[in-house]
N, C-alpha and C positions, 0 to 999 in steps of 0.2 A: 803443189808439191808442199809437204810438211815441212814446218820450220825445222826441225832435228834432221832431216833427211837434205834439207839444202845443205846445213851446216856439214853435214859428215860428207856429203860429195865436192864440198869446196876444202876440206879440211887441209889437205896436203898442199893447197895453195897459198894456205894463212901465213901471216908473219908469227913470229913466238908471241907477240902479244897478242894476236887475234886467237891465236890456238889457245891460250891461257883464258881468253873469255870465252871459247868455244866447250872447251875443257868444264869449268864452272855449268855452265849452262845444260852443258848433259848429264852432267851429275847430278842436278839441284833444279831440274825443269818446273817441279812446282813450286818451288822458293820463287826463282828468278821471275815466271809468269805474275808475280804480285807484288816484284820491287819496281822503285821508281828509278831513273838513271844513275842518279847522285847514290841509291843505295847500293845499285849492282857494283858501280866503280869504287865503291869502298870497301865492297867484299872480296873483289877481284885482285885490288890494288893497281887500278889502272886509271888514267884519266877517262871523265865522262865524254871527251872529245873522241877517244879511242873506242868506245864503245858503239856511238853514233856512226864513226866510220866502218865499224865493225859490220852494223846493221843495213847500211848501205850494200856493202862489200856482198853479204848473202843475197841480196835485192830487195830490201824493203826500205822505203822511205827514212825511216829511222827507228829508233827504239822503240817507241809506242804501238808501231805496226807489228813489230818481231815479236813482241809480247804479247798480244793479242792472238797471234798464230800459233804461238806458243802454248797457250792456255787451253786452245784447241786440241791440241798433241795430247797434253794432260788429260784431257775430258776423255779423250780415245783410248789412252792406256788404262786409267781406271774404271771405264764402262765395262759393266759384270755381263757376262754372257751366259745365261744359263736357260736351258734347253730342258730341265727338269723341272716340274711344279709340285711341289710337297705336297699338294691337295691330293686326295684321293679320287675325287669328284671330276677330273680334268676328261674331257671326252677326246675322243679320236679327233673329231673336227677341229678342237682349240689347238693339241698340238699340231695337227697341220699346219694351221695358220700362223704358230709360232716358228716352228722351223722355217717355213718359206720366208717369214718375215727377216727374220734373223741372218737367214742365209744369203738373201738378198743385201742387208744390210754390210755383211762380211765382205761380200763381191766389190761394192762400192767404196767400201774403205781401202780396199785391195788396190783398186787402179788409181785411188788419191794418192796412195804411199808410192808407186812407182811413175818416174819418168818414161816419156816417149823415145826420148834420146838414149838412155840406157836400154831398154826395150831392144831398140833398133841394133845397138851395137851387139848386143847378144844374139840376136839373129843373124847377123852378117857373120858372125863368129862360129855361129854353129855351122852355117853354110859353107864356112872356110875350112874347117876342121876336116881332117883324114877319119877322125874316130870320136864318139862322145860316150864319155864314160859317167855313168849316173849312179853317186853315192849316197845312201841314207839308209839309216838304221831302224826297226819296229815300223811302226806308220809311215815314216817317211819312205821305205824301203817298197812300200806299197805304191805309193805316189811315184815313186822311180819306175817302177814297173809300167805305170800307165803312160810315163813319158817314153820309156823305149819303147811301147810298141806304136806309139803315134809318129817317132821317126822312123820308126822301121818301115811303116805304111807309105812314106815318101822317099824311102830308098836312102837315109842316112844311117850309117853304121853305127847303131849304137848298143851300149852294154849295161845290163844291168844285174844285181843279184839280190836274193834274199839274205845270202850268206856273208858276214862280214868279214869273215876268215878270205872268203874268195874276193871280194873287194880288195882287202888289204894286199893281198898276192897280186891281183891287177895292177893295181895302183903303183907298185915299184917296177912296173915293163912300161910305163908311156913315154911318150917322147913330146917333143916341142910342136909334132902335128896333131895332138890330140889336144881336146877340150875335155875338163871336169865340170861337170854340174853335181854340186855338193847340196844336198837338202837335208835339213835340220831345222825343224822348229826352234829350238833353243839354241842353236847357232853354237854349242857348245860339246857337241857327241865326240866322245874321244877318238870311236874309230874314226870317223867321217874326217876330223883333223888329221891324222895319221894318214889318210888316203890323199889328203891335200898336199900335206907336207913330202909325202914321197914323189908326188906326180911333179910338184915343183921344180924337185931337186932335179929333173931331165927336162925341165923346160915347158912344161904344158901349162896353159892359161886355164884359170878357174871362174866359174860362174857360182855363186850362191842364192839359195832361197830359203831366209829365216825369217824369224818373228824380227819386227821393227827394232832397230838399237844396233848397239855396237856390239859386237860377239867375236870370240876367237876366229870363226869362222869366214865372218864379214871381213876381218882384219886381213886374213891370208887371203882372201880372193880379190881378183882383179876387178869384176862387176857383180854388183850385188842386187838382190831381187827382194823385196820385204812383205811379211804377210803382218797383220796387225796383232798384236801383243793382246790376245783376249782369250788365251786358253787359262781361265782362272779357277775351273771346277774339274777337278781330276777324276771325278767319280763317272762325268760324262763320257770321257775319252775326247779324243782328238778329233774332232767335229766340225768346228769353226777352222781350225789351222787347215786341213784337210782340203776343205771348201776351197780356200783361199788358195792354198798351191795348187790346187788342179786349175784353178783359176787362170794362172799364171802360165802354166802350162799351155791351156788351150790359146791362150793370147800368142805364144811364142810359135805353137803349131799352126796356127791360121796365119801368122804373119811370115812363115816359111813358105808356105802355100802360094801366099800373096807374090811372094818373089817371083815363081813361075809355074802361074797357075796352069797351063798348058801341059807342061811336063807333070806337075803333081798330079792333074786328073788324072792322065795315063797311069801313071803308079798305083793311086787310090783304087782305078778300075781293075786293072791288073791283082791288085790281092783281093779284092772283093770278089772275080771270077774263080781265082783259087780256092776261096774257102766255099764259094758256092759248088763247087766242083765235087768238093769233098761231101758234101751232103745230098747229093744226087744217089 
């Protein structure tokens, strides 16, 4: 698991001094990855011993190991993902190979960003919830429809809509037996934030799928899943984030099936037969 993700997952359990260190690291990752323990202690105005204790609390042997893992996070954030080559002589073969490699890389990074423990908790929460409401706008709404279809195929009562006004209306009528899944690459989509706020007023739990880091949506959510922060090139559209989000949804879907394989197989077979009957 990445260094920042470890820090964010344990944040609520930290002391005030630890939170002071965590906040500085979150806001200055690139700088901290190049500092010595004494330099960091001076900038944060805490003792070097506090920083060493903080590092161990996060799961590292000391600050040196934390700093090395933090440097990997910085590289991950800064890595450019361009699917488009400005050269006019690029062959279809080169494009195919480039997309295959980059998509594979994005999937691997997505897996590294998310802990098995959090995924397991989310899967159990979906299993226990009466209804699952999936909120997203734009490209994230398309992803939400994919998740809805998968959940419906295994008899989970799931709702998704392309219309944000419909989502807002529905969100105001949720209960504590319902679950919200908020999908937003930026983590700051206004309509989705409002949907979460409406739902939580009535006691609903919330799971988010957002880009890696702290955002308005991740702060509101009970559990967070992350995709790499790689959408640097707007002219390409949301290719990398879509692949990453769909990967997380597939992981959740298959995990739900694994919880009760026999029952799931029967439901999948029934849905397949229903569709086939329509094509006869």
